[in-house]
TORKOL-4160 file (C-alpha; in steps of 0.2 Angstrom, whole numbers, padded with zeros to 4 digits, m for minus):
89
<pt num="1" X="0429" Y="0631" Z="0754"/>
<pt num="2" X="0423" Y="0651" Z="0750"/>
<pt num="3" X="0418" Y="0654" Z="0766"/>
<pt num="4" X="0436" Y="0651" Z="0772"/>
<pt num="5" X="0447" Y="0657" Z="0757"/>
<pt num="6" X="0433" Y="0670" Z="0756"/>
<pt num="7" X="0433" Y="0680" Z="0740"/>
<pt num="8" X="0443" Y="0679" Z="0724"/>
<pt num="9" X="0453" Y="0700" Z="0726"/>
<pt num="10" X="0464" Y="0693" Z="0714"/>
<pt num="11" X="0463" Y="0704" Z="0698"/>
<pt num="12" X="0460" Y="0698" Z="0682"/>
<pt num="13" X="0472" Y="0707" Z="0672"/>
<pt num="14" X="0494" Y="0705" Z="0666"/>
<pt num="15" X="0504" Y="0694" Z="0675"/>
<pt num="16" X="0491" Y="0690" Z="0691"/>
<pt num="17" X="0480" Y="0682" Z="0682"/>
<pt num="18" X="0491" Y="0665" Z="0683"/>
<pt num="19" X="0487" Y="0668" Z="0702"/>
<pt num="20" X="0469" Y="0671" Z="0701"/>
<pt num="21" X="0466" Y="0657" Z="0690"/>
<pt num="22" X="0477" Y="0646" Z="0705"/>
<pt num="23" X="0465" Y="0652" Z="0716"/>
<pt num="24" X="0451" Y="0645" Z="0706"/>
<pt num="25" X="0460" Y="0627" Z="0702"/>
<pt num="26" X="0465" Y="0625" Z="0718"/>
<pt num="27" X="0450" Y="0628" Z="0727"/>
<pt num="28" X="0439" Y="0616" Z="0716"/>
<pt num="29" X="0453" Y="0603" Z="0719"/>
<pt num="30" X="0456" Y="0604" Z="0733"/>
<pt num="31" X="0435" Y="0605" Z="0741"/>
<pt num="32" X="0430" Y="0594" Z="0729"/>
<pt num="33" X="0440" Y="0582" Z="0737"/>
<pt num="34" X="0441" Y="0585" Z="0753"/>
<pt num="35" X="0419" Y="0585" Z="0751"/>
<pt num="36" X="0418" Y="0572" Z="0742"/>
<pt num="37" X="0427" Y="0562" Z="0756"/>
<pt num="38" X="0416" Y="0571" Z="0769"/>
<pt num="39" X="0403" Y="0565" Z="0759"/>
<pt num="40" X="0408" Y="0545" Z="0756"/>
<pt num="41" X="0409" Y="0543" Z="0775"/>
<pt num="42" X="0395" Y="0553" Z="0779"/>
<pt num="43" X="0382" Y="0544" Z="0767"/>
<pt num="44" X="0390" Y="0526" Z="0771"/>
<pt num="45" X="0389" Y="0528" Z="0789"/>
<pt num="46" X="0373" Y="0533" Z="0790"/>
<pt num="47" X="0368" Y="0519" Z="0778"/>
<pt num="48" X="0376" Y="0506" Z="0782"/>
<pt num="49" X="0373" Y="0510" Z="0802"/>
<pt num="50" X="0362" Y="0524" Z="0806"/>
<pt num="51" X="0346" Y="0519" Z="0798"/>
<pt num="52" X="0345" Y="0502" Z="0807"/>
<pt num="53" X="0350" Y="0510" Z="0824"/>
<pt num="54" X="0339" Y="0527" Z="0823"/>
<pt num="55" X="0321" Y="0519" Z="0816"/>
<pt num="56" X="0312" Y="0525" Z="0831"/>
<pt num="57" X="0322" Y="0541" Z="0837"/>
<pt num="58" X="0316" Y="0556" Z="0838"/>
<pt num="59" X="0331" Y="0564" Z="0839"/>
<pt num="60" X="0341" Y="0555" Z="0822"/>
<pt num="61" X="0341" Y="0573" Z="0816"/>
<pt num="62" X="0352" Y="0579" Z="0828"/>
<pt num="63" X="0362" Y="0563" Z="0831"/>
<pt num="64" X="0362" Y="0563" Z="0808"/>
<pt num="65" X="0370" Y="0583" Z="0814"/>
<pt num="66" X="0384" Y="0578" Z="0825"/>
<pt num="67" X="0391" Y="0561" Z="0814"/>
<pt num="68" X="0392" Y="0571" Z="0802"/>
<pt num="69" X="0401" Y="0584" Z="0810"/>
<pt num="70" X="0414" Y="0571" Z="0817"/>
<pt num="71" X="0415" Y="0568" Z="0802"/>
<pt num="72" X="0420" Y="0584" Z="0796"/>
<pt num="73" X="0430" Y="0590" Z="0810"/>
<pt num="74" X="0439" Y="0570" Z="0808"/>
<pt num="75" X="0445" Y="0575" Z="0787"/>
<pt num="76" X="0449" Y="0590" Z="0789"/>
<pt num="77" X="0463" Y="0586" Z="0805"/>
<pt num="78" X="0471" Y="0569" Z="0791"/>
<pt num="79" X="0468" Y="0583" Z="0779"/>
<pt num="80" X="0478" Y="0595" Z="0791"/>
<pt num="81" X="0494" Y="0582" Z="0796"/>
<pt num="82" X="0495" Y="0578" Z="0778"/>
<pt num="83" X="0497" Y="0593" Z="0771"/>
<pt num="84" X="0506" Y="0602" Z="0784"/>
<pt num="85" X="0512" Y="0588" Z="0800"/>
<pt num="86" X="0520" Y="0574" Z="0784"/>
<pt num="87" X="0518" Y="0586" Z="0771"/>
<pt num="88" X="0513" Y="0572" Z="0758"/>
<pt num="89" X="0500" Y="0583" Z="0751"/>
């Protein structure tokens, strides 16, 4: 989240303090849930499917990385659809 949004440059003085506070809290709340969704999906996929299929495969790290990136893209797409298109979030 910090890479996408950048550093919080809002002043912490006066009325701008509320904007600074909302920025930080929003990043923590959104980043926590999106990161947790990605981590849970990847751990479940890894434990229940990938470990059995990739026992003797020399490219298992590459396949796990591709699986992690695929899950990340799917979670980002779902988050975008729910937030911007359907307006649920």
